[in-house]
C-alpha positions, 0 to 999 in steps of 0.5 A: 070369640068372633072378633079379635080387636087390634091392640091398643098399645105396646103393653097389650101386645106384650101381654098377648105375647106372654099369653101365647108363649106362656109354655116357654116361660113355664118350661124355663121356670121348671128347668131352672127349678130342677137345675137349682134343686140338683145343684143344691143337693149336688154341689159340695157345701162348705162350713165356716168358722170365725175367730174374733180378736181385739189387738189392743195391748193392755197397759196401765197408762194411756198409750203415748206416741211411742206406743202408737208407733209400736202397735198400729191397730187400725192398719188392717193391711198389716194385720192381713199380711201378718195373718197370711204370712208363711211364719203363721200358716206354716206353724198352723199347718204343722199343728193341724196335721193331716197333710194340710199345707200353708197354701191350703190354709191361705186359699180358704181363709179370709182376714177382715177388720174395721180400719177404725176399730181394733177387731180383727176376724179370721174366717176359715172355710172347710168341708166340715164344721170341725175342720173349720173350727180347728183351722181357724183356732190354729191360725188365730193362735199363731197369728197372736204369737207372731204379732206379739213377737213382732211387737216385743221385737220392736219394743226391745229395739226401742228399749235398747236404744233408750238404754244406750242413751241413758248410759251415755248420759250417765257417763257424761254425768259421771265425768262432770267435775265440781266447780268453785264459786267466786268465794272459792266454795265447791258448788254443783255443776249446772250441767248435772241437773239437765243430764239428770232430768233427761236421764229420768225422762228416758227411764220413764219411756223405757218403763212404758215399753214393758206392757208390750212384752205381754200378748198383743191381742185377745180372743173375744170369740172363739171359732167354736162359738161363731156362727156356722155359715153353710155355703152355698145356701140350698134355698139361695141356689134354688131361688137363683136358678129359678129366677134365671129360668124365668129370665131364660123363658122370657128371652125364649118368648122374645126370640120365638115372637121375633123369629116366628115364621107362621101364624099361630092365633087370631091374637097374633094376627091382630098384633102383627097387622094392627087390624081387626080379625074375624073368626068363625062362630063355633057351634053355629049352623053357619059359622061365618054368618054372624062375623060377616054380618058384623063385618058388612055393617062396618063397610061403606056400601059405596065401595067394592070389596075384594076377598083375598084367600087361598082359592084351593082352601075348601072353606074359601067358597063357603066363606065367599058365599056367606060374605056375599050374602051378608054384604048384599044385605047392606047393599054392598056389591058381591066381593070378588074372590082372589087367590092369595097364592097367585103371582103378585103381578096377577094379584095386584091386577085383580085388586085394581078395580077396588080400593078395599080388600079383606084377607082370609088366612088360616093357622100356619100361614107364612108370615113373611108372605103375608107381610109382603102382601100387606106392604104391596097393598099399602104401596098401591093405596089399597085399604085392608078392612080386616083379616079373616081367620079360617079354622084349622091348620093350613094344609101342605097343599096350600103352599103349592100350586093352588090349581084353578082360581075360583071365579072372581066375579059373581055373575049378575043378570040385568033382567028381573028374573035373574035378580029374583033368582039371586034373591032366592039364593041369598035367602030372601034378600031383595033383588035390588040388594044383590044387583052388581052395578059394575057388572051391569055397566060392563054388560051394557057396554058389551051389548052396545059394542056388539050392536055397532059391529052389526051395523 
């Protein structure tokens, strides 16, 4: 493509950057995929088993307030404390054997449950499924035993308190004597009825504590019937590392784009300068003919155009020749060839006569120097009409002493014979098309000065 237009927006610049640096994204993706596969088969996996229990105690009658105080089935913090207590885990570790300790069990278990429900789940993770099932069942067994023991202990304490109250009331009832009415007849003591009613109520409460001497929970799903969850998931590991690799590739693209120091492609040049970039036509007898003709049509014929290029570049003179011919066809004066690597003061002095310039660079050109040049041209109000992207890689010699600068101005004679010669040199271009008005005026002034000196 001989013309690379400037970008139309940030999204296009981003697409160009991703297109240029796709190898970085691909490398990051492949690296992440490889690491994910290695991790999937190299990282030890664990199996889990879960025991689900209901902690609702059986009772033939609705639970009264006293019963709710014995078994708060919604207090999951309490249930977790019981399940992870030393009494439960020491007993479970002793049953499992094999050198496992209560600390090992506590580190690999999880207790969960809904605070609005009665289900408690104990999950245990181990290197094998059998180990996980054995440990989960053992912990659940002693958890229910400990929980039942705590409930029974509390029920016994409350029953003993009730029995004490009943005994005191019965003793008071027995101590009551008989009373006589106005007629001298023996009647029942009114206090005895109240004591009897209170004693019967306490005995009913004591009877309601009997169900708490049964198991305080029931296993609804044993560990062996639970789902075997394997962690980490191999597919998830591969996916995670692949996504991380893609992200790392994008970060690498950002770093390479922002830290790039040399020119890589015409698209990059257009994105960085926001200018049209012209490249040679591949396979054409004269690669620069079509690009320079299109460029010449876009340049105002009333303006002088300078060509800033590496004067030591072997392609510079050929480009200058073809560009001069194309500009001559549109009656634009021959461009001056200015060395891009000369001191900045000299370069600015050479572009002083013109307000329009073209800059030719090739792959590998230093971007910092290019940006500095563009900034200086903008400061002195010189318009860059476009960039020319030379084929091939910049040689090491291009960044050293460029040697003698190519002649800046093509000489044009004022006579018709010299104009005819210039016309023949530029392939049948008319004499008038290649006349350099500025050079003619300079020559006329010089002749006039010499004439005055002779006088």
